[in-house]
C-alpha positions in Angstrom: -9.3 13.6 21.0 -10.1 16.2 18.3 -7.8 18.7 20.0 -5.0 16.1 20.2 -5.4 15.4 16.5 -5.1 19.1 15.8 -1.9 19.3 17.8 -0.5 16.3 16.0 -1.4 17.7 12.5 0.1 21.1 13.5 3.3 19.3 14.5 3.5 17.5 11.1 3.0 20.7 9.3 5.4 22.9 11.2 8.1 20.5 12.3 8.1 18.1 9.4 6.8 20.3 6.6 4.5 17.6 5.2 2.4 18.5 2.1 -1.2 19.8 2.6 -2.7 16.7 0.9 -0.7 14.4 3.2 -2.0 16.3 6.2 -5.5 15.9 5.0 -5.0 12.2 4.7 -3.6 11.8 8.2 -6.5 13.9 9.6 -9.1 11.8 7.8 -7.5 8.5 9.0 -7.3 9.6 12.6 -10.8 11.0 12.5 -12.1 7.6 11.4 -10.0 5.9 14.1 -11.2 8.1 17.0 -14.9 7.8 15.8 -14.4 4.0 16.0 -13.0 4.3 19.5 -16.0 6.5 20.6 -18.4 3.8 19.4 -16.4 1.3 21.6 -16.8 3.7 24.6 -13.2 4.8 24.6 -13.0 8.6 25.1 -9.4 9.1 26.3 -6.1 8.0 24.7 -4.9 6.4 28.0 -7.9 4.0 27.7 -6.8 2.7 24.3 -5.6 -0.9 24.3 -3.8 -3.0 21.7 -7.1 -4.9 21.2 -8.9 -1.7 20.2 -6.4 -1.1 17.4 -6.6 -4.7 16.2 -10.4 -4.5 16.2 -10.2 -1.2 14.2 -7.9 -2.7 11.6 -10.2 -5.8 11.3 -13.2 -3.4 10.9 -11.4 -1.7 8.0 -10.8 -5.1 6.5 -14.5 -5.9 6.7 -15.2 -2.6 4.9 -13.2 -4.0 1.9 -10.3 -1.6 2.3 -7.2 -2.7 0.5 -4.1 -3.9 2.4 -2.3 -0.8 1.3 -5.0 1.5 2.8 -5.1 -0.5 6.1 -1.3 -0.1 6.4 -1.6 3.6 5.8 -4.3 3.9 8.6 -2.0 1.9 10.9 1.0 4.2 10.1 -1.1 7.3 11.0 -2.3 5.7 14.3 1.3 4.7 15.2 2.7 8.2 14.6 -0.2 9.7 16.5 0.3 7.6 19.6 4.2 8.0 19.5 3.7 11.8 19.3 1.4 11.8 22.3 3.8 9.7 24.3 6.8 11.9 23.3 4.9 15.1 24.2 3.7 13.6 27.5 0.1 13.9 26.4 -0.3 10.1 27.1 1.3 7.7 29.5 1.6 4.7 27.1 1.8 3.8 23.4 -0.8 1.0 22.7 0.7 0.5 19.2 4.2 -0.5 20.6 3.6 -4.2 20.0 1.4 -3.8 16.9 3.3 -5.0 13.8 2.8 -3.5 10.4 2.1 -6.2 7.8 4.6 -6.4 5.0 3.3 -5.7 1.6 4.4 -7.0 -1.8 5.7 -4.1 -3.8 3.5 -3.8 -6.8 5.1 -3.0 -10.1 3.5 0.1 -11.5 1.6 0.1 -14.8 3.6 1.9 -17.4 3.0 3.1 -21.0 5.4 2.2 -23.8 7.2 5.1 -25.7 4.8 4.5 -28.6 1.7 4.9 -26.3 3.1 8.1 -24.9 3.7 9.5 -28.4 0.2 8.5 -29.3 -1.3 10.5 -26.4 0.7 13.5 -27.4 -0.3 13.2 -31.1 -3.9 12.9 -30.0 -3.7 16.3 -28.3 -2.4 18.1 -31.4 -4.6 20.9 -32.7 -5.1 24.6 -33.1 -7.8 25.2 -30.5 -6.8 26.7 -27.2 -7.5 23.5 -25.3 -5.4 21.4 -27.6 -2.5 23.8 -27.3 -2.6 23.8 -23.5 -3.2 20.1 -23.2 -0.3 19.2 -25.5 2.0 21.4 -23.4 0.8 19.7 -20.2 1.4 16.2 -21.6 4.8 17.2 -23.0 5.9 18.7 -19.7 4.6 15.8 -17.6 6.5 13.3 -19.7 9.7 15.5 -20.0 9.9 16.0 -16.2 8.2 13.1 -14.4 6.5 15.7 -12.1 3.6 14.7 -9.9 0.3 16.1 -11.1 0.0 18.3 -8.0 3.5 19.7 -8.7 2.6 20.6 -12.3 -0.6 22.3 -11.1 1.4 24.5 -8.8 4.3 25.2 -11.3 4.8 29.0 -11.8 6.2 30.9 -14.7 9.3 32.0 -12.8 10.1 28.3 -12.2 11.1 27.8 -15.8 14.7 28.6 -16.8 14.5 29.0 -20.6 18.3 29.4 -21.2 19.3 26.5 -19.0 16.4 24.3 -20.2 15.3 23.2 -16.7 12.5 23.8 -14.2 12.6 24.4 -10.5 10.0 22.1 -9.0 8.6 22.3 -5.4 7.7 18.8 -4.3 6.5 17.0 -1.2 7.5 18.7 2.1 8.3 21.9 0.2 11.5 20.4 -1.1 13.0 21.9 -4.2 14.6 20.0 -7.1 15.9 20.9 -10.5 14.7 18.9 -13.5 16.0 19.3 -17.1 13.4 19.6 -19.9 13.9 18.8 -23.5 13.3 20.8 -26.7 9.9 19.5 -27.5 8.5 20.3 -24.0 10.0 23.9 -24.3 8.4 24.4 -27.7 5.0 23.2 -26.5 5.1 25.5 -23.5 6.2 28.5 -25.6 3.4 27.8 -28.1 0.9 27.7 -25.2 2.2 30.9 -23.7 2.0 32.7 -27.1 -1.4 31.4 -28.2 -3.5 30.4 -25.3 -2.4 31.6 -21.9 -3.1 35.3 -22.5 -6.6 34.6 -23.6 -7.2 32.3 -20.6 -6.1 35.1 -18.3 -8.7 37.4 -19.9 -11.3 34.5 -20.0 -12.4 35.6 -23.5 -12.0 32.4 -25.3 -13.9 32.0 -28.5 -15.1 28.5 -27.7 -14.2 26.1 -30.3 -12.8 28.6 -32.7 -9.1 28.5 -33.7 -6.7 30.9 -32.1 -4.4 33.0 -34.4 -0.7 32.3 -34.5 1.3 35.0 -32.7 4.7 35.0 -30.9 4.8 34.6 -27.1 4.6 37.8 -25.2 7.6 38.4 -22.9 5.2 40.0 -20.3 3.1 36.9 -20.3 6.2 34.6 -20.0 7.4 36.6 -17.0 3.9 36.8 -15.4 4.1 40.6 -15.4 0.7 41.3 -16.8 -1.3 43.5 -14.3 -3.3 41.3 -11.9 -2.2 38.1 -13.6 -1.5 34.8 -11.9 2.0 33.5 -12.0 0.8 29.9 -12.3 1.8 28.4 -15.6 -1.3 26.3 -16.5 -4.7 27.9 -16.2 -8.3 26.6 -16.5 -10.9 27.9 -18.9 -11.9 30.5 -16.3 -8.3 31.8 -16.0 -7.7 30.2 -12.6 -5.0 27.8 -11.6 -5.8 24.4 -13.1 -6.8 21.8 -10.6 -5.3 18.3 -10.0 -8.6 16.8 -10.9 -8.6 18.6 -14.2 -5.1 17.5 -15.0 -6.1 13.9 -14.2 -9.1 14.2 -16.6 -6.8 15.5 -19.3 -4.5 12.5 -19.0 -7.4 10.1 -19.2 -9.0 11.9 -22.1 -6.0 11.6 -24.4 -5.3 8.0 -23.2 -8.8 7.0 -24.4 -8.5 9.2 -27.6 -5.3 7.4 -28.5 -6.8 3.9 -28.0 -4.9 2.9 -24.8 -6.6 0.1 -23.0 -4.3 0.0 -19.9 -5.5 1.3 -16.5 -4.5 4.9 -16.4 -3.7 6.6 -13.1 -2.5 10.1 -12.2 1.1 8.8 -11.8 1.1 6.7 -15.0 3.1 9.2 -17.0 5.5 9.7 -14.1 6.0 5.9 -13.9 6.6 5.8 -17.6 9.1 8.7 -17.4 11.2 6.8 -14.9 11.0 3.5 -16.6 11.9 4.9 -20.0 15.0 6.6 -18.6 16.3 3.4 -17.0 15.6 1.4 -20.1 17.7 3.7 -22.1 20.7 3.6 -19.7 20.1 6.3 -17.0 21.6 5.7 -13.6 19.3 5.1 -10.7 20.7 8.0 -8.6 19.9 10.5 -11.3 16.4 9.2 -11.8 15.9 9.4 -8.0 17.0 13.1 -8.1 14.6 14.0 -10.9 11.6 12.2 -9.3 12.3 13.9 -5.9 12.5 10.6 -3.9 14.2 11.0 -0.6 15.0 7.3 -0.4 16.5 5.5 -3.4 14.6 2.3 -2.4 11.5 4.1 -3.6 13.0 4.6 -7.0 14.2 1.0 -7.2 10.7 -0.2 -7.9 11.3 1.0 -11.5 14.2 -1.4 -11.8 11.6 -4.2 -11.3 9.7 -2.9 -14.3 12.9 -3.1 -16.3 13.6 -6.7 -15.1 10.1 -7.6 -16.3 11.0 -6.2 -19.7 14.2 -8.2 -19.8 12.2 -11.4 -19.0 9.9 -10.7 -21.9 12.8 -10.1 -24.3 14.5 -13.3 -23.1 11.3 -15.3 -23.5 10.7 -13.9 -26.9 14.1 -14.2 -28.4 16.0 -17.0 -26.5 16.0 -20.3 -28.4 15.4 -22.4 -25.3 13.0 -20.1 -23.4 
């Protein structure tokens, strides 16, 4: 079955253009599934029955997996068996009669505008790390990008005159996102005062960096042997998703936020604040890079909750 999984993953990569992290998730889910089948004595896909899949899902439940995670496993299994049947690598699809349980759509946790401002204020400073981190937070909130998209953002993806960025999202899909004045200023400050030193990896530790204008060569990524990635780590390499996640949590704690902070929290807040201030749903969908507007509609539920709170607070008979 390992070879069949490889063929399936290759199909998802080549034919559907799924992101690397999505492919890794599918491979992990299917590896867990086939290992379970082996323990049950099932070594061929044509020997898989509906009962085996039900037993596997129940086993995942016993392992305390959430309903969302179990549904993700089932989605991977269904796609895998459908692929095998379509490619004539199997004679039947044992998932044909297996229903996917419906899940309640959970309203995402969002930060208020004041809490976002507090995080950005907490990152202010003259050290190289402060300058870089403030640019990261400003751009995340200005664009609503995923953390993985920000990690991969390149210098040439920024259009300074037009005040927008070209973002490459899931499935290698490109979208254009406007950015505001504050985000541009924070990025330019980072380019002028921190990035060049990060490329050379000669940072003076906690010492302050001198003020100097942004170098055109650094902005265009033309320095000999330099990386074109916008945000760099202390070692002058592309910053990782994990590091970006730690940065978000660090300034949430520093600003006194008690809410549960997740990698998408600023992205959720970006969308919610736009809708609260009158943006249309279709525009928000475009900026977030959602292929289906129903995915974006979850943020309208957040806005409805806000309306309920306002009604309860101010209506004389609430």
